[in-house]
Backbone as a printed PyTorch tensor [residue, N CA C, xyz], in Angstrom:
tensor([[[ 45.7600,  87.6680,  83.7190],
         [ 47.0590,  88.0600,  82.4130],
         [ 46.8850,  86.8100,  81.1260]],

        [[ 46.8160,  87.6460,  80.1000],
         [ 46.4130,  86.7620,  78.8950],
         [ 47.4360,  86.0070,  79.1250]],

        [[ 46.8790,  84.4500,  77.8380],
         [ 47.8180,  83.7680,  77.3280],
         [ 48.5660,  83.9900,  75.6090]],

        [[ 49.4920,  83.4490,  75.5030],
         [ 50.3860,  83.5230,  74.2160],
         [ 50.6110,  82.4320,  73.8250]],

        [[ 49.7000,  82.0060,  72.5000],
         [ 49.9880,  80.4040,  72.1650],
         [ 51.0820,  80.5610,  70.9930]],

        [[ 52.3570,  79.7910,  71.1020],
         [ 53.2290,  79.8280,  69.6640],
         [ 53.0770,  78.1040,  68.6220]],

        [[ 52.5770,  78.1760,  68.0050],
         [ 52.5510,  77.3090,  67.1550],
         [ 53.4920,  76.9610,  65.6490]],

        [[ 53.6320,  75.8630,  65.8340],
         [ 54.9790,  75.5140,  64.6360],
         [ 56.3870,  75.9570,  64.7680]],

        [[ 56.5160,  76.2170,  66.2850],
         [ 58.3510,  76.5170,  66.2420],
         [ 59.1410,  75.7160,  65.9940]],

        [[ 59.9690,  75.8080,  65.5660],
         [ 61.5350,  74.4450,  64.9070],
         [ 61.9470,  74.1470,  65.9970]],

        [[ 61.8020,  72.5210,  66.1020],
         [ 62.7120,  72.3790,  67.4480],
         [ 63.8700,  72.6920,  67.9180]],

        [[ 64.8590,  73.2650,  66.9640],
         [ 66.0540,  73.7100,  66.9650],
         [ 66.0640,  75.1100,  68.3950]],

        [[ 64.9500,  75.8000,  67.8010],
         [ 64.7870,  77.1570,  68.4080],
         [ 64.2610,  76.8530,  69.9540]],

        [[ 63.3100,  75.8610,  70.0340],
         [ 62.5590,  74.9620,  71.1460],
         [ 63.7640,  74.6660,  71.9930]],

        [[ 65.0930,  74.0590,  71.4090],
         [ 65.6140,  73.4600,  72.2660],
         [ 66.7930,  74.5620,  72.8380]],

        [[ 66.8230,  75.6480,  72.0090],
         [ 67.9330,  76.4450,  72.2110],
         [ 67.4970,  77.5500,  73.0220]],

        [[ 65.8080,  77.6700,  73.2930],
         [ 65.1900,  78.4600,  74.3040],
         [ 65.5010,  77.7210,  76.1580]],

        [[ 65.2800,  76.6150,  75.7150],
         [ 65.4550,  75.3330,  77.1370],
         [ 66.6170,  75.5580,  77.6490]],

        [[ 68.0200,  75.3120,  76.7290],
         [ 68.9130,  75.7670,  77.1470],
         [ 69.5370,  77.2500,  77.9320]],

        [[ 68.7160,  77.9720,  77.0710],
         [ 69.1390,  79.8290,  77.4620],
         [ 68.7280,  79.3470,  78.9020]],

        [[ 67.5330,  79.1090,  78.9600],
         [ 66.3340,  79.2160,  80.1390],
         [ 67.2020,  78.9250,  81.2960]],

        [[ 67.4180,  77.4110,  80.7010],
         [ 68.4310,  76.5320,  82.1570],
         [ 69.9920,  77.7830,  82.4680]],

        [[ 70.4390,  77.6400,  81.3080],
         [ 71.7000,  78.6150,  81.6240],
         [ 71.2930,  80.4030,  82.4260]],

        [[ 70.2290,  80.7340,  82.5970],
         [ 69.6700,  81.9600,  83.6820],
         [ 69.1040,  81.3000,  84.5500]],

        [[ 68.6850,  80.2230,  84.7990],
         [ 68.2180,  79.6330,  85.8510],
         [ 66.4280,  79.7010,  85.9620]],

        [[ 66.1520,  80.1510,  84.7360],
         [ 65.0070,  80.2560,  84.8680],
         [ 64.2370,  79.0500,  84.0790]],

        [[ 62.5950,  78.7690,  84.1580],
         [ 61.9070,  77.8110,  83.2190],
         [ 61.6460,  78.3440,  81.6790]],

        [[ 61.5210,  77.6860,  80.8210],
         [ 61.7190,  78.0460,  79.3160],
         [ 60.4780,  79.0350,  79.1370]],

        [[ 58.9160,  78.7510,  80.0640],
         [ 58.2690,  79.9240,  79.7790],
         [ 58.6470,  81.4100,  79.9470]],

        [[ 59.3500,  81.3620,  81.8040],
         [ 59.6960,  82.3390,  82.0770],
         [ 61.1530,  82.9130,  81.2580]],

        [[ 61.7390,  82.5610,  80.4220],
         [ 62.7540,  82.5900,  79.5840],
         [ 62.1690,  83.4290,  78.2890]],

        [[ 60.9480,  82.6380,  78.3270],
         [ 60.1590,  83.0770,  76.8720],
         [ 59.8440,  84.5590,  77.2850]],

        [[ 59.0380,  84.6840,  77.8900],
         [ 58.5870,  86.4250,  78.7280],
         [ 59.9830,  87.2100,  78.8230]],

        [[ 60.6760,  86.7650,  78.7400],
         [ 61.9330,  87.9400,  79.0730],
         [ 62.6060,  88.4010,  77.7520]],

        [[ 62.5690,  87.3590,  77.2620],
         [ 62.5020,  87.6500,  75.7110],
         [ 62.2500,  88.3130,  74.9770]],

        [[ 60.5860,  88.0610,  74.6530],
         [ 59.7990,  89.1760,  74.9350],
         [ 59.8490,  90.5030,  75.2080]],

        [[ 59.6050,  90.7360,  76.3300],
         [ 59.6700,  91.9160,  77.0670],
         [ 61.0750,  92.8620,  76.2180]],

        [[ 62.3370,  91.9860,  76.4750],
         [ 63.3390,  92.8720,  76.3190],
         [ 63.4160,  93.3720,  74.7920]],

        [[ 62.5330,  92.2240,  74.1070],
         [ 62.4880,  92.9200,  72.3550],
         [ 61.7010,  93.7560,  72.2990]],

        [[ 60.3650,  93.6190,  73.0000],
         [ 59.4720,  94.4490,  72.6360],
         [ 59.4570,  95.9450,  73.6010]],

        [[ 60.2150,  96.3190,  74.2790],
         [ 60.2120,  97.2470,  75.3040],
         [ 60.7340,  98.5150,  74.6460]],

        [[ 60.0640,  99.8750,  74.7210],
         [ 60.3660, 100.4270,  73.6870],
         [ 61.4340, 101.4360,  75.0660]],

        [[ 62.4700, 102.1500,  74.3810],
         [ 63.7110, 103.2430,  75.1690],
         [ 62.8200, 104.2440,  75.5060]],

        [[ 63.2810, 104.3050,  76.4700],
         [ 63.1430, 105.9190,  76.8680],
         [ 63.0540, 107.1350,  76.6130]],

        [[ 62.1080, 107.9770,  75.6850],
         [ 62.4760, 108.8130,  75.0970],
         [ 63.2830, 109.7780,  76.0820]],

        [[ 64.3480, 110.7850,  75.2770],
         [ 65.0590, 111.6810,  75.9440],
         [ 64.5070, 112.7870,  75.4090]],

        [[ 64.8420, 113.8510,  76.3580],
         [ 64.5500, 115.3940,  76.0780],
         [ 65.6480, 115.9220,  75.2270]],

        [[ 65.0590, 116.7530,  74.0960],
         [ 66.1730, 117.6450,  73.4970],
         [ 67.2720, 117.8840,  74.3340]],

        [[ 67.7340, 118.2180,  75.5060],
         [ 68.1140, 118.7400,  76.6220],
         [ 69.1420, 117.7670,  76.6090]],

        [[ 68.6010, 116.4910,  76.8450],
         [ 69.6110, 115.2290,  77.2660],
         [ 70.1330, 114.8770,  75.8960]],

        [[ 69.5760, 114.7340,  74.6230],
         [ 70.5270, 114.6080,  73.7900],
         [ 71.6970, 115.5680,  73.3570]],

        [[ 70.9850, 116.6920,  73.6970],
         [ 72.5170, 117.7420,  73.1570],
         [ 73.5390, 117.3210,  74.2410]],

        [[ 73.3080, 117.1380,  75.5470],
         [ 74.0630, 116.6940,  76.8110],
         [ 75.0320, 116.0780,  76.5960]],

        [[ 74.4680, 115.0090,  75.6770],
         [ 75.0980, 113.6080,  75.5260],
         [ 76.1060, 113.5690,  74.2800]],

        [[ 76.3100, 114.7980,  73.3980],
         [ 76.9050, 115.2840,  72.4190],
         [ 78.3570, 115.3520,  73.0410]],

        [[ 79.3270, 114.7170,  72.7430],
         [ 80.6980, 114.2540,  73.1470],
         [ 81.4150, 116.0110,  72.8720]],

        [[ 82.2230, 116.9780,  74.0000],
         [ 82.6180, 117.7480,  73.6560],
         [ 84.1140, 117.6940,  72.9200]],

        [[ 84.2110, 118.0760,  71.7030],
         [ 85.5300, 118.0250,  71.0130],
         [ 85.6070, 118.5470,  70.0030]],

        [[ 87.1250, 119.1440,  69.7610],
         [ 87.2910, 120.4870,  68.8970],
         [ 86.6360, 121.6980,  69.7960]],

        [[ 87.4960, 122.6230,  68.7170],
         [ 86.7850, 123.5250,  69.3090],
         [ 86.3110, 124.7740,  68.5960]],

        [[ 86.1470, 125.9990,  68.9950],
         [ 84.6490, 126.7460,  68.1710],
         [ 85.3580, 126.9600,  66.7630]],

        [[ 86.3810, 127.2480,  66.6470],
         [ 87.4820, 127.7020,  65.7070],
         [ 87.3760, 126.2160,  64.4700]],

        [[ 86.7970, 124.9970,  64.9090],
         [ 86.8970, 123.7520,  63.9920],
         [ 85.5110, 124.7540,  63.0630]],

        [[ 84.4830, 125.4420,  63.6450],
         [ 83.3860, 125.3410,  63.1790],
         [ 82.8630, 126.6720,  62.6120]],

        [[ 84.0500, 127.4800,  62.4310],
         [ 83.8970, 129.1450,  61.6120],
         [ 83.7230, 128.8310,  60.1100]],

        [[ 82.9530, 129.9550,  59.3890],
         [ 82.5430, 129.5670,  58.2300],
         [ 83.9480, 130.5210,  57.5410]],

        [[ 84.2530, 130.0570,  57.0010],
         [ 85.1770, 130.2110,  55.6000],
         [ 84.3060, 131.2210,  54.5790]],

        [[ 85.0380, 132.1810,  54.2170],
         [ 84.4260, 133.3870,  53.6520],
         [ 85.3120, 133.0880,  52.4140]],

        [[ 84.8780, 132.9580,  51.0210],
         [ 86.0690, 132.7680,  50.0610],
         [ 85.3940, 133.6400,  48.8750]],

        [[ 86.2380, 134.3810,  48.1960],
         [ 86.3540, 134.9270,  47.4950],
         [ 85.7760, 134.8840,  45.8900]],

        [[ 86.1850, 133.6370,  45.7170],
         [ 85.5130, 132.6790,  44.2200],
         [ 84.1920, 132.6420,  44.1630]],

        [[ 83.9330, 131.9430,  43.1950],
         [ 82.2940, 130.9400,  42.7640],
         [ 82.9370, 129.6320,  44.1710]],

        [[ 81.5070, 129.1650,  44.0590],
         [ 81.4250, 127.8900,  44.7100],
         [ 82.3890, 126.5790,  43.9430]],

        [[ 82.6300, 125.6740,  44.1540],
         [ 83.4740, 124.4740,  43.9980],
         [ 82.5630, 124.0140,  43.1300]],

        [[ 82.7340, 123.5270,  42.2460],
         [ 81.4400, 122.3840,  41.9410],
         [ 81.8780, 120.9400,  41.9660]],

        [[ 81.1750, 120.4470,  43.4780],
         [ 80.8970, 119.3510,  43.8440],
         [ 80.6260, 118.1600,  43.0940]],

        [[ 79.2130, 118.4060,  42.1620],
         [ 78.7890, 117.1200,  42.0500],
         [ 78.7970, 117.1380,  40.3340]],

        [[ 79.6850, 117.5160,  39.8560],
         [ 80.0880, 117.4840,  38.2730],
         [ 81.2580, 116.4180,  38.0890]]])
């Protein structure tokens, strides 16, 4: 497995990393790997069907009916 060396890290960040690692019961190196993995992991791509299924079922079809008007369209950008 490749190694990663990070130079010039602020001492406050190193201290925060060690504290966070201790809170999670890991070494600072293991915590660093976990942080990188979480930051760089790409979310699973969802299919169009999954995206459509995730839209909440609110309102009724009547809420989206087209309203036909007899007059001219209103001037909304003037």
